Every structure is written in C-alpha cells, then in structure tokens.
C-alpha positions as CSV (number, residue, x, y, z in Angstrom):
1,M,120.9,145.7,60.8
2,D,124.3,147.5,60.0
3,L,123.9,149.6,57.1
4,S,127.1,151.0,55.7
5,V,126.5,153.7,53.5
6,P,129.5,155.7,51.6
7,V,129.8,159.0,53.0
8,V,128.6,160.9,49.7
9,L,125.7,159.2,50.2
10,E,124.7,159.6,53.8
11,S,122.4,162.6,53.4
12,L,120.3,160.8,51.3
13,A,120.3,157.8,53.6
14,K,118.5,160.1,56.1
15,A,114.6,159.0,56.8
16,G,112.8,160.8,54.1
17,A,115.9,162.6,52.3
18,A,115.7,160.1,49.1
19,V,111.9,161.0,48.6
20,K,112.3,164.7,49.5
21,A,114.9,164.5,46.5
22,L,113.0,162.4,44.4
23,N,110.0,164.6,44.9
24,T,112.4,167.6,43.6
25,W,113.7,165.5,40.2
26,L,109.4,164.5,39.6
27,K,108.6,168.5,39.5
28,K,111.1,168.9,37.0
29,A,110.9,166.2,35.1
30,N,108.4,165.4,32.3
31,G,106.8,163.0,30.4
32,N,108.5,159.4,30.4
33,S,111.2,160.6,32.4
34,R,108.4,161.8,35.0
35,A,106.6,158.4,34.9
36,L,110.3,156.3,35.6
37,I,110.9,159.2,38.5
38,G,107.3,158.6,40.4
39,E,107.5,155.0,39.7
40,L,111.1,154.9,41.6
41,K,109.7,157.4,44.1
42,D,107.2,155.1,44.8
43,N,109.4,152.1,45.3
44,L,111.7,153.4,47.3
45,I,108.9,154.2,49.6
46,Y,108.1,151.0,49.8
47,L,111.6,149.8,50.3
48,D,112.1,151.7,53.0
49,L,109.0,150.9,55.1
50,V,110.7,147.2,54.8
51,A,114.3,148.6,56.1
52,Q,112.9,151.4,58.5
53,D,110.0,150.5,59.8
54,E,110.0,146.7,60.0
55,V,106.8,146.2,57.7
56,E,107.0,142.7,56.3
57,L,108.3,142.8,52.2
58,S,105.7,139.8,51.8
59,E,103.1,142.8,53.1
60,V,104.5,145.3,49.8
61,I,106.0,143.3,47.1
62,E,103.2,142.9,44.9
63,K,102.9,146.9,45.2
64,I,106.3,147.3,44.4
65,S,106.6,148.2,40.5
66,V,108.5,147.4,37.1
67,A,106.0,148.4,34.9
68,E,107.2,151.9,33.6
69,Y,110.4,150.8,33.5
70,K,109.4,148.1,31.3
71,R,107.2,149.9,29.2
72,L,109.9,152.3,29.1
73,S,112.6,149.7,27.7
74,K,110.7,148.3,25.4
75,E,109.7,151.7,23.6
76,G,113.4,152.1,23.8
77,F,113.4,155.2,26.0
78,D,116.5,156.6,26.2
79,F,117.7,156.1,29.8
80,N,120.7,158.1,29.8
81,A,118.4,161.2,29.6
82,L,117.9,161.4,33.2
83,K,121.6,162.5,33.1
84,R,123.8,162.2,30.2
85,T,127.0,162.1,32.6
86,K,128.7,158.8,33.4
87,V,128.7,158.5,37.3
88,K,131.6,160.8,39.6
89,Q,134.2,158.7,41.0
90,Y,133.5,159.7,44.6
91,P,136.1,159.0,47.4
92,S,133.9,157.3,49.8
93,L,132.9,155.1,47.2
94,A,136.4,152.7,47.0
95,S,136.1,149.6,49.0
96,T,132.2,150.1,48.9
97,D,129.7,147.6,47.3
98,L,129.2,150.9,45.2
99,A,132.8,150.8,43.8
100,S,132.3,149.6,40.5
101,W,129.9,152.6,39.3
102,P,132.2,155.2,38.8
103,G,132.5,155.8,34.9
104,K,129.3,153.7,34.6
105,E,126.3,155.4,32.2
106,T,123.0,156.6,34.2
107,Q,121.2,153.6,31.9
108,D,123.3,151.1,33.7
109,L,122.6,152.3,36.9
110,V,119.2,152.1,36.4
111,E,118.6,149.3,34.9
112,S,120.8,147.6,37.9
113,I,118.2,148.7,39.8
114,Y,115.3,147.5,38.1
115,E,116.7,144.4,37.5
116,K,117.4,144.0,41.3
117,I,113.6,145.3,42.2
118,N,112.2,142.6,39.7
119,D,114.2,139.8,41.0
120,L,112.9,140.5,44.2
121,K,109.6,140.6,42.8
122,I,109.9,137.2,41.0
123,R,112.3,135.2,43.9
124,Y,110.6,136.5,46.9
125,P,106.7,135.0,47.0
126,H,108.6,131.8,45.9
127,V,111.7,131.5,48.0
128,K,110.8,133.9,50.9
129,N,111.7,131.4,54.1
130,N,114.7,130.3,52.3
131,S,118.2,131.6,54.7
132,K,120.2,131.8,52.0
133,Y,118.4,134.5,50.3
134,R,119.0,137.5,52.9
135,W,116.3,139.5,52.1
136,P,116.8,142.9,54.4
137,T,120.2,142.8,52.8
138,R,118.6,142.8,49.4
139,V,116.3,145.6,50.1
140,Q,119.1,147.5,51.1
141,N,121.2,147.3,48.2
142,I,118.4,148.7,45.6
143,R,117.5,151.3,47.9
144,K,121.3,152.3,47.9
145,R,121.9,151.9,44.2
146,V,118.4,154.5,44.1
147,W,120.5,157.1,46.5
148,L,123.3,156.7,44.4
149,L,121.4,157.6,41.5
150,L,120.0,160.6,43.3
151,K,123.3,161.3,43.6
152,H,124.6,161.2,40.3
153,V,121.4,163.5,39.0
154,N,122.1,166.0,41.4
155,S,125.7,166.4,40.9
C-alpha cells in the first residue's frame, strides 16, 4: 500500500520510532495522562502489526482499546492538558489529508483518533468483508493522526 506521509511526520513513520516516542512521553507523564498515553501506545502497536506486519485486523481488533479514553471523557479530563498549544502549521501538511489540523486543539486531535478507533472496533466485526470499507486505509489514517499528535506534543 502506498502511504503518503507528510515530511514533518516521516521520522515517526519509521518502524518503531513512534512507539519509542510514546515510551519517552509515557515516562514523563503521570496519572490520567500516563494511562491514556499507555493505551494509545498499545493501540499503535496493534495498528502497526496490521499495517507493517500484515497481521489481519480481525486478529487484533478486540485488543485495541478505548477504555481509558472513555473513562477519562466521562470524568471530564482536559485532553488539552497533554499539550496546551494548538497544532502548528507545518508546511508539509498542506495538500494532505492532515491539512485541516493546524490551529486545532490537542483535544480535537485526541478525540478524532479515538473516534476513528471506536468506529473501527464497532464496524469491522460486522462489515469486514464489505469492499466499500478500506480497512488498511482506515488503519493508516489513525496511525497518521497518532504521529501528528506525537509531533505536536514534542514540538
């Protein structure tokens, strides 16, 4: 599959680089932030298995989790606490599927990631053989948003 990654995210797209970045972020975090980052890291590992190692999505879909995100949402957690500034305008995001993200808040990006993960978990078991759902593309889109979150948090 051809994966178009904006230049600003290329280093995180390399095998294992995003997981290492999540581990570094995880070590610095505490409490609820740490729980969310840990869940995000595990989810990215499962998505990487699908995208890079050709593991069937059906083998990992039940292991992908939204539990911490839902718990924190219910408790009113401020996802902007992960990074108070808005997503920067990186020139290489222009004319990509991530072009709309500059200027948006961290919370918007986290919510988008988890909405897409939750949608995947709900739909895939029921319509996995329907050709209108391009599962590999959906997996890649989630991964790219996670990479953007990492770039945003580390900038």
